[in-house]
C-alpha positions in Angstrom: -3.2 -0.5 10.4 -2.3 -2.4 13.3 -3.6 -5.6 13.9 -3.7 -8.9 15.6 -6.9 -10.2 15.0 -7.2 -12.7 13.1 -4.4 -15.6 12.3 -5.4 -18.2 8.8 -6.5 -21.5 10.7 -5.8 -23.6 6.8 -2.0 -22.0 6.6 0.2 -24.7 4.4 3.5 -25.7 5.9 5.1 -24.1 2.9 3.5 -21.1 3.1 4.0 -20.4 6.8 7.9 -21.7 5.7 8.0 -19.1 3.2 6.8 -16.3 5.3 9.4 -16.5 8.4 12.7 -17.5 5.5 15.9 -15.1 7.4 15.6 -13.8 3.5 12.8 -12.6 4.3 13.1 -11.3 7.8 15.1 -8.8 7.0 14.9 -4.8 8.5 16.6 -1.2 8.2 17.8 -0.1 10.9 15.3 3.3 11.0 14.4 4.3 14.4 11.2 5.4 14.6 9.7 8.8 16.2 8.3 9.2 19.4 4.9 9.6 17.2 5.3 6.6 15.1 5.9 4.2 18.2 2.6 5.9 19.6 0.9 4.7 16.4 3.0 1.1 16.4 6.0 1.4 14.9 8.4 -0.1 17.3 11.5 -0.6 14.4 12.7 -0.2 11.2 10.7 -2.0 8.8 7.7 -1.9 10.7 5.7 1.0 8.8 2.2 0.7 7.3 0.1 2.4 4.7 -1.7 5.6 6.5 0.1 4.9 9.9 -0.5 8.3 10.3 -4.1 8.4 10.4 -4.7 5.2 11.9 -7.5 5.2 14.4 -9.2 3.0 17.5 -12.9 4.0 16.6 -14.7 3.5 14.0 -15.6 5.5 11.3 -18.8 6.3 9.3 -19.5 4.5 6.3 -18.2 6.7 3.1 -20.9 8.1 1.7 -19.2 9.5 -1.3 -18.7 6.6 -3.6 -17.6 8.3 -6.9 -19.4 6.0 -8.9 -22.6 3.7 -8.2 -20.4 0.5 -8.0 -18.1 0.5 -5.8 -15.2 -2.9 -5.1 -14.7 -3.3 -1.4 -10.9 -4.9 -0.1 -8.2 -4.5 2.2 -4.5 -3.6 2.8 -2.6 -5.4 5.1 1.1 -5.3 6.1 3.6 -7.4 9.1 1.3 -6.2 11.6 -1.9 -8.5 10.8 0.3 -11.3 10.8 -1.1 -14.9 9.5 -4.5 -13.2 7.5 -7.8 -15.1 8.1 -8.8 -15.1 4.2 -11.4 -17.1 4.6 -12.9 -14.3 6.8 -12.6 -11.6 4.8 -13.8 -13.4 1.5 -17.2 -13.5 4.1 -16.7 -10.0 4.7 -17.2 -9.2 1.4 -13.8 -8.0 0.9 -12.4 -8.4 -2.9 -9.0 -7.4 -3.5 -6.0 -6.8 -1.4 -3.0 -5.1 -1.0 -0.1 -6.7 0.5 2.9 -4.7 2.0 6.4 -6.2 0.4 9.0 -4.0 0.9 10.3 -1.2 2.9 13.4 1.4 1.4 15.8 -1.7 0.1 17.1 -4.1 3.5 12.9 -4.7 4.7 10.9 -7.5 3.3 7.5 -8.6 4.9 7.8 -11.9 6.5 4.3 -12.3 6.4 4.6 -11.3 2.8 4.1 -15.2 1.1 1.4 -15.9 3.1 -0.7 -13.0 2.8 0.3 -12.4 -1.3 -1.0 -16.0 -2.2 -3.6 -16.3 0.9 -5.3 -13.4 -0.8 -4.9 -14.8 -4.4 -6.4 -18.4 -3.4 -9.0 -17.5 -1.6 -10.6 -15.8 -4.9 -9.5 -12.0 -3.6 -7.5 -9.9 -6.6 -4.1 -9.3 -5.0 -1.6 -7.0 -5.5 2.0 -5.1 -3.7 3.1 -2.3 -1.7 6.2 -0.7 -1.7 6.8 1.7 1.6 9.1 4.4 0.1 12.2 5.9 2.3 13.0 8.4 -0.2 16.6 9.4 1.9 17.8 6.0 1.9 18.2 5.8 -1.7 17.3 6.0 -5.1 14.0 6.0 -6.5 15.2 3.4 -9.8 17.1 1.6 -6.7 14.0 1.2 -4.0 12.2 0.2 -7.6 14.1 -2.4 -8.6 14.3 -3.7 -4.9 10.1 -4.2 -5.0 9.9 -5.1 -8.2 12.4 -8.2 -7.4 11.0 -8.9 -4.2 7.3 -9.4 -4.7 6.1 -6.5 -6.6 6.1 -7.9 -10.1 2.9 -8.1 -12.0 1.6 -10.3 -14.7 -1.3 -10.5 -17.3 -3.3 -13.4 -15.3 -6.3 -11.2 -14.3 -5.4 -11.6 -10.7 -2.8 -9.2 -10.0 -2.9 -5.8 -9.4 -0.1 -3.3 -10.9 2.2 -2.1 -7.8 1.4 0.4 -5.3 4.3 3.5 -4.0 3.1 4.3 -0.4 5.0 7.4 -0.3 3.8 9.3 3.0 4.8 11.1 6.0 8.1 9.4 7.4 7.8 7.2 10.4 12.0 7.8 10.8 12.4 11.2 10.5 12.0 14.9 8.9 7.9 14.6 7.3 9.6 15.1 3.4 12.6 13.1 4.2 14.6 15.7 3.8 14.0 16.6 0.2 12.9 19.7 -1.4 9.9 19.6 -3.3 11.2 19.5 -6.6 14.2 16.9 -5.2 11.0 14.4 -4.3 9.1 15.3 -7.3 12.2 13.5 -8.8 12.5 10.6 -6.4 8.9 9.7 -7.3 9.3 10.1 -11.7 12.5 7.9 -11.1 11.0 5.2 -8.7 7.7 5.6 -11.1 10.0 5.1 -14.4 12.0 2.3 -13.5 9.1 0.5 -12.4 7.3 0.6 -15.4 10.3 -0.5 -17.1 10.5 -3.5 -15.4 6.9 -4.3 -15.1 5.3 -2.9 -18.5 2.8 -1.3 -15.7 2.1 2.2 -14.1 2.2 2.4 -10.5 -0.4 3.2 -8.7 0.7 5.9 -6.3 -0.6 5.6 -2.7 -0.8 8.9 -0.5 -3.0 12.5 1.2 -3.9 15.7 0.3 -1.7 17.2 2.8 1.7 15.1 2.4 1.3 15.5 -1.0 0.6 19.7 -0.7 3.6 19.7 1.4 6.4 17.6 0.2 5.4 17.9 -3.7 4.0 21.0 -3.7 1.1 19.4 -4.9 2.3 18.4 -8.0 0.0 17.6 -11.4 3.2 16.1 -12.8 1.5 12.3 -12.7 -2.4 12.3 -12.4 -3.1 11.5 -16.0 -0.6 8.3 -16.0 -1.2 6.9 -12.5 -3.3 5.4 -10.8 -4.5 7.2 -7.2 -4.7 5.6 -3.7 -6.0 8.4 -1.7 -6.0 8.2 2.4 -8.8 10.1 4.0 -10.2 8.8 6.9 -13.9 10.3 6.5 -17.4 9.6 5.1 -16.3 11.6 2.0 -13.0 11.8 0.0 -12.7 15.2 0.2 -10.5 16.8 -2.0 -8.0 15.0 -4.4 -4.7 15.6 -4.4 -2.2 16.5 -7.3 -5.0 17.4 -9.7 -6.3 13.5 -10.3 -10.0 14.2 -11.2 -10.8 11.3 -9.5 -9.3 8.3 -7.0 -9.3 5.0 -8.2 -8.6 3.3 -4.4 -9.7 4.8 -1.3 -8.4 4.6 1.9 -11.3 5.1 4.8 -10.6 3.6 7.9 -8.3 1.6 9.3 -11.1 0.0 11.6 -11.3 -3.2 12.3 -8.3 -3.6 9.4 -7.4 -1.2 6.7 -10.3 -1.0 4.4 -10.7 0.6 1.0 -12.8 1.0 -1.9 -12.2 0.7 -5.2 -14.1 3.3 -7.5 -15.8 1.2 -10.1 -17.4 -1.8 -10.3 -15.5 -5.7 -10.3 -15.2 -5.7 -14.3 -13.2 -2.3 -14.2 -11.3 -3.6 -11.3 -10.1 -6.8 -13.5 -9.5 -4.8 -16.4 -7.1 -2.7 -14.4 -5.6 -6.3 -13.6 -5.7 -6.9 -16.6 -3.4 -3.8 -17.9 
């Protein structure tokens, strides 16, 4: 979600310098489509989770919780800049996912402030990768992600990395791939990520894209946690035959908001692997 609401006042100089270093300021040469530009993506590298579903009006609070207990969290990208993590902690957010990479030529220039800041305030945090399946293999992008912030450690505060696989902001919806080709690309990414980290990556997607571009494959529903995007008060039909969702992105107002389908102890268990 594109938002410039919250700038952290207490960012250490070291984190600030790390967040704007040239190694992290690289970007892709992709040109956003007119639709992507309408959603705030003005150049390559600026894609963010749920960009096609981005809304400016408030959504009704979820009524379909999945379980009696849930944990609230947010996800952020370069669009949020330096985030005021103390504010969001005060709003009851207990986990965060931070965009780390896109394709193989972009790193979020605010990653250090966002990833370390959420951790330092007490949140359980994770990193996500915006996939560009037409630009390189799944293995190549998984390695780039794992080496650029998407790693994992059993510290009880780090979630497995997430693969953001959704609408293409730079061209054809399915990135020029057949459904079978897309499934193969995703498998290549997931297999490589697990070999690098020992964890099964979370898959972020939505029913429409997953159905169109993978044929609603059920290939990953027993291994990889589902993070479903649906901006509504109910989660609706889940893609890919997943029996339940692990995360649900339910609104982008005033920032991307998510719910974990379980209590805090289960979120800690996911972090610990």
